[in-house]
Residue frames as a rotation matrix with the C-alpha (Angstrom) as fourth column:
MET 1
0.479 0.359 0.801 29.08
-0.568 0.823 -0.030 14.05
-0.670 -0.441 0.598 11.88
THR 2
-0.381 -0.666 -0.641 31.30
-0.923 0.313 0.224 11.36
0.052 0.677 -0.734 10.43
ASP 3
-0.873 0.139 0.468 29.37
0.012 0.965 -0.263 8.33
-0.488 -0.224 -0.844 11.65
GLY 4
0.100 0.980 -0.171 26.46
-0.508 -0.098 -0.856 7.10
-0.855 0.173 0.488 9.64
LEU 5
-0.259 -0.059 0.964 25.46
0.607 0.767 0.210 5.38
-0.752 0.639 -0.162 6.49
ARG 6
-0.845 -0.048 -0.532 25.32
-0.363 -0.680 0.637 6.86
-0.393 0.731 0.558 3.04
SER 7
0.042 0.952 -0.303 22.16
-0.919 -0.082 -0.385 6.61
-0.391 0.295 0.872 0.95
GLY 8
0.080 -0.071 -0.994 23.43
-0.755 0.647 -0.107 3.72
0.651 0.759 -0.002 -1.07
GLN 9
-0.881 -0.433 -0.193 24.37
-0.184 0.687 -0.703 1.76
0.437 -0.583 -0.685 2.07
VAL 10
-0.596 0.744 0.302 20.98
-0.502 -0.052 -0.863 2.36
-0.626 -0.666 0.405 3.67
ALA 11
0.229 0.714 -0.661 19.15
-0.969 0.103 -0.224 1.43
-0.092 0.692 0.716 0.45
ALA 12
-0.261 -0.390 -0.883 21.19
-0.552 0.811 -0.195 -1.78
0.792 0.437 -0.427 -0.03
ALA 13
-0.985 -0.173 0.021 20.74
-0.110 0.527 -0.842 -2.87
0.134 -0.832 -0.538 3.59
ALA 14
-0.447 0.888 0.109 16.98
-0.442 -0.113 -0.890 -2.15
-0.778 -0.446 0.443 3.51
GLY 15
-0.568 0.178 0.803 16.45
0.588 0.771 0.244 -3.74
-0.576 0.611 -0.543 0.10
VAL 16
0.671 0.736 -0.091 15.24
0.487 -0.530 -0.695 -0.62
-0.559 0.422 -0.714 -1.70
ASN 17
0.005 -0.681 0.733 16.74
0.871 -0.357 -0.337 1.86
0.490 0.640 0.591 -4.16
GLN 18
-0.787 -0.480 -0.387 17.71
0.613 -0.675 -0.411 5.38
-0.064 -0.561 0.825 -3.14
GLN 19
-0.624 0.570 0.535 14.57
-0.031 -0.702 0.711 7.16
0.781 0.427 0.456 -4.44
PRO 20
0.372 0.828 -0.420 12.29
0.486 0.211 0.848 5.92
0.790 -0.520 -0.324 -1.58
LEU 21
-0.194 -0.483 -0.854 14.77
0.979 -0.154 -0.135 7.32
-0.066 -0.862 0.503 0.98
ARG 22
-0.978 -0.173 0.113 14.38
0.187 -0.975 0.120 10.84
0.089 0.139 0.986 -0.41
TYR 23
-0.296 0.945 0.142 10.64
-0.071 -0.170 0.983 10.42
0.953 0.280 0.117 -0.73
TYR 24
0.305 0.383 -0.872 10.35
0.793 0.405 0.455 9.17
0.527 -0.831 -0.180 2.88
GLU 25
-0.671 -0.543 -0.505 12.38
0.722 -0.632 -0.280 12.22
-0.167 -0.552 0.817 4.00
ARG 26
-0.861 0.379 0.339 9.97
-0.151 -0.828 0.541 14.57
0.485 0.414 0.770 2.17
ARG 27
0.089 0.968 -0.236 6.99
-0.002 0.237 0.972 12.76
0.996 -0.086 0.023 3.74
GLY 28
0.027 -0.134 0.991 8.56
-0.903 -0.428 -0.034 12.94
0.428 -0.894 -0.133 7.18
LEU 29
0.895 0.331 -0.299 8.78
-0.220 0.911 0.350 9.15
0.388 -0.247 0.888 7.59
ILE 30
0.370 -0.844 -0.388 12.49
0.922 0.385 0.040 9.27
0.116 -0.372 0.921 8.17
LEU 31
0.637 -0.195 -0.746 14.49
0.265 -0.853 0.450 12.13
-0.724 -0.484 -0.491 9.64
GLU 32
0.906 -0.423 0.010 16.47
-0.188 -0.423 -0.886 14.35
0.379 0.801 -0.463 7.32
PRO 33
0.630 -0.708 -0.320 20.02
0.774 0.607 0.182 13.05
0.066 -0.362 0.930 7.66
ASP 34
0.467 -0.653 -0.596 23.12
-0.088 -0.705 0.703 14.96
-0.880 -0.276 -0.387 8.50
ARG 35
0.976 -0.204 0.082 25.46
0.098 0.068 -0.993 15.73
0.197 0.977 0.086 5.64
THR 36
0.239 -0.967 -0.087 29.15
0.909 0.191 0.370 15.41
-0.341 -0.168 0.925 5.11
LEU 37
-0.129 -0.375 -0.918 31.22
0.024 -0.927 0.375 18.45
-0.991 0.026 0.129 4.16
GLY 38
-0.960 -0.281 -0.007 30.86
-0.026 0.063 0.998 17.22
-0.279 0.958 -0.067 0.62
GLY 39
-0.429 0.879 -0.206 27.07
-0.903 -0.425 0.068 17.19
-0.028 0.215 0.976 0.86
HIS 40
-0.559 0.237 -0.794 26.56
-0.148 0.914 0.378 13.44
0.816 0.329 -0.476 1.06
ARG 41
0.417 0.795 0.441 23.69
-0.704 -0.025 0.709 12.26
0.575 -0.606 0.549 3.26
LEU 42
-0.764 -0.569 -0.304 24.68
-0.203 0.659 -0.724 10.34
0.612 -0.491 -0.620 6.42
TYR 43
0.313 0.950 -0.001 21.82
-0.479 0.159 0.863 8.41
0.820 -0.270 0.505 7.94
PRO 44
-0.221 -0.305 0.926 21.87
-0.952 0.275 -0.137 6.97
-0.213 -0.912 -0.351 11.45
PRO 45
-0.940 -0.283 -0.191 22.08
-0.324 0.915 0.242 3.13
0.106 0.289 -0.951 11.38
GLU 46
-0.618 0.750 0.234 18.52
0.237 0.462 -0.855 2.73
-0.750 -0.473 -0.463 12.70
THR 47
-0.189 0.495 -0.848 17.25
-0.812 -0.564 -0.148 4.20
-0.552 0.661 0.508 9.47
VAL 48
-0.820 -0.138 -0.556 17.68
-0.452 0.751 0.481 0.76
0.351 0.645 -0.678 7.88
ARG 49
-0.854 0.511 -0.097 15.19
0.475 0.690 -0.547 -0.72
-0.213 -0.513 -0.831 10.36
VAL 50
-0.299 0.772 -0.560 12.72
-0.145 -0.617 -0.773 2.13
-0.943 -0.150 0.296 9.87
VAL 51
-0.365 0.119 -0.924 12.83
-0.920 -0.201 0.337 1.72
-0.146 0.972 0.183 6.08
ARG 52
-0.920 0.051 -0.389 12.31
-0.043 0.972 0.229 -2.03
0.390 0.227 -0.892 6.38
VAL 53
-0.650 0.729 -0.218 9.34
0.435 0.121 -0.892 -1.40
-0.623 -0.674 -0.396 8.70
ILE 54
-0.245 0.540 -0.805 7.88
-0.607 -0.733 -0.307 1.07
-0.756 0.414 0.507 6.19
LYS 55
-0.573 -0.037 -0.819 8.23
-0.777 0.343 0.528 -1.39
0.261 0.939 -0.225 3.30
THR 56
-0.937 0.264 -0.227 6.74
0.317 0.918 -0.239 -4.28
0.145 -0.295 -0.944 5.34
ALA 57
-0.479 0.808 -0.344 3.81
0.143 -0.314 -0.938 -2.13
-0.866 -0.499 0.035 6.41
GLN 58
-0.290 0.342 -0.894 3.16
-0.867 -0.490 0.094 -1.19
-0.406 0.802 0.438 2.80
ARG 59
-0.802 -0.048 -0.595 3.22
-0.377 0.814 0.442 -4.83
0.463 0.579 -0.671 1.76
LEU 60
-0.807 0.539 -0.241 0.61
0.562 0.577 -0.593 -5.47
-0.180 -0.614 -0.769 4.45
GLY 61
-0.110 0.839 0.532 -1.64
0.901 -0.142 0.410 -2.87
0.420 0.525 -0.740 2.88
PHE 62
0.305 0.160 -0.939 -0.94
0.692 -0.715 0.103 0.20
-0.654 -0.681 -0.328 4.98
THR 63
0.767 -0.047 0.640 -0.76
0.467 -0.643 -0.607 3.47
0.440 0.764 -0.472 3.13
LEU 64
-0.323 -0.943 0.078 2.17
0.642 -0.279 -0.715 5.75
0.696 -0.181 0.695 3.75
GLY 65
-0.172 0.384 0.907 -0.11
-0.523 -0.816 0.246 8.08
0.835 -0.432 0.341 5.63
GLU 66
0.868 0.493 -0.062 -1.10
-0.248 0.536 0.807 5.19
0.431 -0.685 0.588 7.91
VAL 67
0.348 -0.844 -0.408 2.56
0.768 0.506 -0.393 4.21
0.538 -0.176 0.824 8.27
ALA 68
-0.458 -0.513 0.726 3.43
0.072 -0.836 -0.544 7.77
0.886 -0.197 0.419 9.29
GLU 69
0.323 0.660 0.678 0.71
-0.697 -0.319 0.642 7.68
0.641 -0.680 0.357 11.96
LEU 70
0.904 -0.022 -0.426 1.96
0.219 0.882 0.418 4.33
0.367 -0.472 0.802 13.26
LEU 71
-0.057 -0.998 -0.038 5.54
0.706 -0.013 -0.708 5.66
0.706 -0.067 0.705 13.41
VAL 72
-0.317 0.027 0.948 4.36
-0.401 -0.910 -0.108 8.73
0.860 -0.414 0.299 15.34
ALA 73
0.723 0.641 0.260 2.36
-0.534 0.279 0.798 6.56
0.439 -0.715 0.544 17.76
ALA 74
0.679 -0.527 -0.511 5.37
0.598 0.801 -0.032 4.27
0.426 -0.284 0.859 18.26
ALA 75
-0.315 -0.863 0.395 7.65
0.415 -0.499 -0.761 7.24
0.854 -0.076 0.516 18.91
HIS 76
-0.340 0.254 0.905 5.34
-0.665 -0.746 -0.040 8.71
0.665 -0.616 0.423 21.51
ARG 77
-0.708 -0.005 -0.706 4.15
0.225 0.946 -0.233 5.35
0.669 -0.324 -0.669 22.93
HIS 78
-0.807 0.482 -0.339 1.42
0.340 -0.090 -0.936 7.18
-0.482 -0.871 -0.092 24.86
GLY 79
-0.825 0.532 -0.193 -1.00
-0.495 -0.514 0.700 7.79
0.273 0.673 0.687 22.04
SER 80
0.045 0.925 0.378 -4.65
-0.950 0.157 -0.271 6.72
-0.310 -0.347 0.885 22.18
ASP 81
-0.177 -0.055 0.983 -5.50
-0.144 0.989 0.029 3.08
-0.974 -0.136 -0.183 21.84
ASP 82
0.760 0.545 0.354 -6.84
0.277 0.222 -0.935 3.63
-0.588 0.808 0.018 18.34
ALA 83
0.683 -0.568 -0.459 -3.45
-0.727 -0.590 -0.352 4.92
-0.071 0.574 -0.816 17.14
GLY 84
-0.088 -0.801 0.593 -1.49
-0.680 0.483 0.551 1.75
-0.728 -0.355 -0.587 17.88
LEU 85
-0.749 -0.339 -0.569 -0.58
-0.654 0.509 0.559 -1.15
0.100 0.791 -0.604 15.69
HIS 86
-0.869 0.433 0.241 -3.10
0.310 0.855 -0.416 -3.57
-0.386 -0.287 -0.877 17.23
ALA 87
0.038 0.942 -0.334 -6.07
0.121 -0.336 -0.934 -1.36
-0.992 -0.005 -0.127 16.45
ARG 88
0.038 -0.073 -0.997 -4.77
-0.873 -0.488 0.002 -0.45
-0.487 0.870 -0.083 13.00
ALA 89
-0.893 -0.389 -0.225 -3.96
-0.450 0.780 0.436 -4.06
0.006 0.491 -0.871 12.15
THR 90
-0.583 0.762 0.283 -7.39
0.399 0.572 -0.717 -5.16
-0.708 -0.305 -0.637 13.27
ALA 91
0.309 0.697 -0.647 -9.01
-0.261 -0.592 -0.763 -2.55
-0.915 0.404 -0.001 11.01
LYS 92
-0.243 -0.499 -0.832 -6.67
-0.940 -0.090 0.328 -3.43
-0.239 0.862 -0.447 8.12
LEU 93
-0.947 -0.038 0.320 -7.54
-0.024 0.999 0.047 -7.13
-0.321 0.037 -0.946 8.58
ALA 94
-0.028 0.998 0.063 -11.28
0.332 0.069 -0.941 -6.36
-0.943 -0.006 -0.333 8.30
GLU 95
0.300 0.097 -0.949 -10.55
-0.703 -0.650 -0.289 -4.30
-0.645 0.754 -0.127 5.14
THR 96
-0.637 -0.671 -0.380 -8.49
-0.759 0.460 0.460 -7.12
-0.134 0.582 -0.802 3.70
GLU 97
-0.747 0.430 0.507 -11.13
0.261 0.891 -0.370 -9.72
-0.611 -0.144 -0.779 4.45
GLN 98
0.335 0.887 -0.318 -13.71
0.008 -0.340 -0.940 -7.58
-0.942 0.312 -0.121 2.63
LYS 99
0.008 -0.429 -0.903 -11.37
-0.940 -0.310 0.139 -7.23
-0.340 0.848 -0.406 -0.36
ILE 100
-0.917 -0.348 0.194 -11.04
-0.282 0.912 0.299 -11.03
-0.281 0.219 -0.934 -0.45
VAL 101
-0.204 0.929 0.310 -14.83
0.421 0.369 -0.829 -11.37
-0.884 -0.039 -0.466 -0.52
ASP 102
0.473 0.333 -0.816 -15.01
-0.449 -0.706 -0.548 -8.72
-0.759 0.625 -0.184 -3.29
LEU 103
-0.399 -0.713 -0.577 -12.29
-0.889 0.146 0.434 -10.48
-0.225 0.686 -0.692 -5.28
GLY 104
-0.777 0.218 0.591 -14.18
0.164 0.976 -0.144 -13.79
-0.608 -0.015 -0.794 -4.93
VAL 105
0.339 0.938 -0.073 -17.23
0.214 -0.152 -0.965 -12.15
-0.916 0.311 -0.252 -6.52
ILE 106
0.294 -0.327 -0.898 -15.06
-0.834 -0.546 -0.074 -10.74
-0.466 0.771 -0.433 -9.31
ARG 107
-0.769 -0.631 0.102 -13.45
-0.541 0.727 0.423 -14.16
-0.341 0.270 -0.901 -9.86
ASP 108
-0.445 0.689 0.572 -16.86
0.388 0.724 -0.570 -15.91
-0.807 -0.032 -0.589 -9.99
THR 109
0.541 0.676 -0.501 -18.24
-0.112 -0.532 -0.839 -13.33
-0.834 0.510 -0.212 -12.40
LEU 110
-0.020 -0.624 -0.781 -15.24
-0.955 -0.220 0.200 -13.59
-0.297 0.750 -0.591 -14.72
GLN 111
-0.857 -0.230 0.462 -15.44
-0.146 0.967 0.210 -17.40
-0.495 0.113 -0.862 -14.64
SER 112
0.040 0.963 0.268 -19.11
0.392 0.231 -0.890 -17.08
-0.919 0.141 -0.368 -15.63
ALA 113
0.508 0.062 -0.859 -18.18
-0.597 -0.693 -0.403 -14.69
-0.621 0.718 -0.315 -18.44
VAL 114
-0.560 -0.770 -0.306 -15.59
-0.787 0.378 0.488 -17.12
-0.260 0.514 -0.817 -19.73
ALA 115
-0.738 0.330 0.588 -18.06
0.247 0.944 -0.220 -20.05
-0.627 -0.017 -0.778 -19.51
ALA 116
0.351 0.922 -0.163 -20.76
0.209 -0.246 -0.946 -18.02
-0.913 0.298 -0.279 -21.30
GLY 117
0.001 -0.444 0.896 -18.34
0.968 0.226 0.110 -17.36
-0.252 0.867 0.430 -24.13
CYS 118
0.862 0.283 -0.421 -18.45
0.230 -0.958 -0.172 -13.58
-0.451 0.052 -0.891 -23.84
ASP 119
0.024 -0.870 0.492 -16.11
0.972 0.136 0.193 -12.27
-0.235 0.474 0.849 -26.44
ASP 120
-0.573 -0.095 0.814 -17.33
0.436 -0.876 0.205 -8.71
0.694 0.472 0.544 -26.98
LEU 121
-0.904 0.156 -0.399 -18.40
0.326 -0.354 -0.877 -6.33
-0.278 -0.922 0.269 -24.23
ILE 122
-0.651 0.673 -0.351 -21.11
-0.722 -0.691 0.014 -4.65
-0.233 0.263 0.936 -26.29
THR 123
-0.301 0.540 -0.786 -22.51
-0.518 0.600 0.610 -7.83
0.801 0.590 0.099 -27.77
CYS 124
-0.742 -0.059 -0.667 -22.40
0.443 0.705 -0.554 -9.51
0.503 -0.707 -0.497 -24.38
THR 125
-0.898 0.414 -0.151 -24.60
-0.132 -0.579 -0.804 -6.81
-0.421 -0.702 0.575 -22.80
GLU 126
-0.348 0.798 -0.491 -27.26
-0.929 -0.221 0.298 -7.56
0.129 0.560 0.818 -25.38
SER 127
-0.402 0.131 -0.906 -27.34
-0.115 0.975 0.192 -11.24
0.908 0.182 -0.376 -24.42
ALA 128
0.567 0.720 0.400 -29.69
-0.557 -0.023 0.830 -12.48
0.607 -0.694 0.388 -21.72
CYS 129
0.838 -0.271 -0.474 -27.03
0.452 0.831 0.324 -14.91
0.306 -0.485 0.819 -20.53
CYS 130
0.048 -0.860 0.508 -24.40
0.064 -0.505 -0.861 -12.22
0.997 0.073 0.031 -19.99
PRO 131
0.427 0.099 -0.899 -23.13
0.830 0.353 0.433 -12.63
0.360 -0.930 0.068 -16.41
LEU 132
-0.634 -0.766 0.104 -21.33
0.665 -0.609 -0.432 -9.30
0.394 -0.204 0.896 -16.26
PRO 133
-0.344 0.498 -0.796 -22.78
0.765 -0.343 -0.545 -6.74
-0.545 -0.796 -0.263 -13.84
PHE 134
-0.736 0.045 -0.675 -22.98
-0.259 -0.940 0.220 -3.96
-0.625 0.337 0.704 -16.42
ALA 135
-0.905 0.420 0.068 -25.31
0.271 0.448 0.852 -6.10
0.327 0.789 -0.519 -18.52
GLU 136
-0.165 0.872 -0.460 -28.19
0.967 0.052 -0.248 -5.26
-0.193 -0.486 -0.852 -16.16
LEU 137
-0.226 0.001 -0.974 -27.53
0.152 -0.988 -0.036 -1.56
-0.962 -0.156 0.223 -16.69
ALA 138
-0.926 -0.214 -0.312 -27.46
-0.265 -0.219 0.939 -1.97
-0.269 0.952 0.146 -20.46
ARG 139
-0.721 0.691 0.059 -30.87
0.625 0.611 0.485 -3.68
0.299 0.386 -0.872 -20.45
VAL 140
-0.166 0.646 -0.745 -32.57
0.653 -0.494 -0.574 -0.76
-0.739 -0.582 -0.340 -18.71
ALA 141
0.274 0.331 0.903 -34.43
0.933 -0.319 -0.166 1.36
0.233 0.888 -0.397 -21.24
PRO 142
-0.802 -0.593 0.077 -33.01
0.574 -0.799 -0.180 4.85
0.168 -0.100 0.981 -21.64
ALA 143
-0.216 0.725 -0.654 -35.14
0.631 -0.408 -0.660 7.66
-0.745 -0.555 -0.370 -20.17
């Protein structure tokens, strides 16, 4: 095979360095490329799009395992309804919304800690005004 893109070309076009390409190969996210007589990898041009899709899905919070499942579902296009992007995106959205709620609690607690003047974790746990969650645990008498 003489047609194709070398690793550096795919990486540059996809906006990544070359290490993810090899890692994605090992994980089965992209097909192992053909090689030149000199041993250089030659990827089909559509590899650029697949790598961009992988990176975008990761930025949206999908794990590489989830991305692999989505790529398999897309390749077979006849998978179950729960294997497709719509179902996975709906679940990921719910996860993300919960994380936002959790981060709001963390932000509020940290703001309270700053306002209370907490400067030392141990000393803070001994104070009745300590807003940090571990303070409740520290006030429990040891068994």
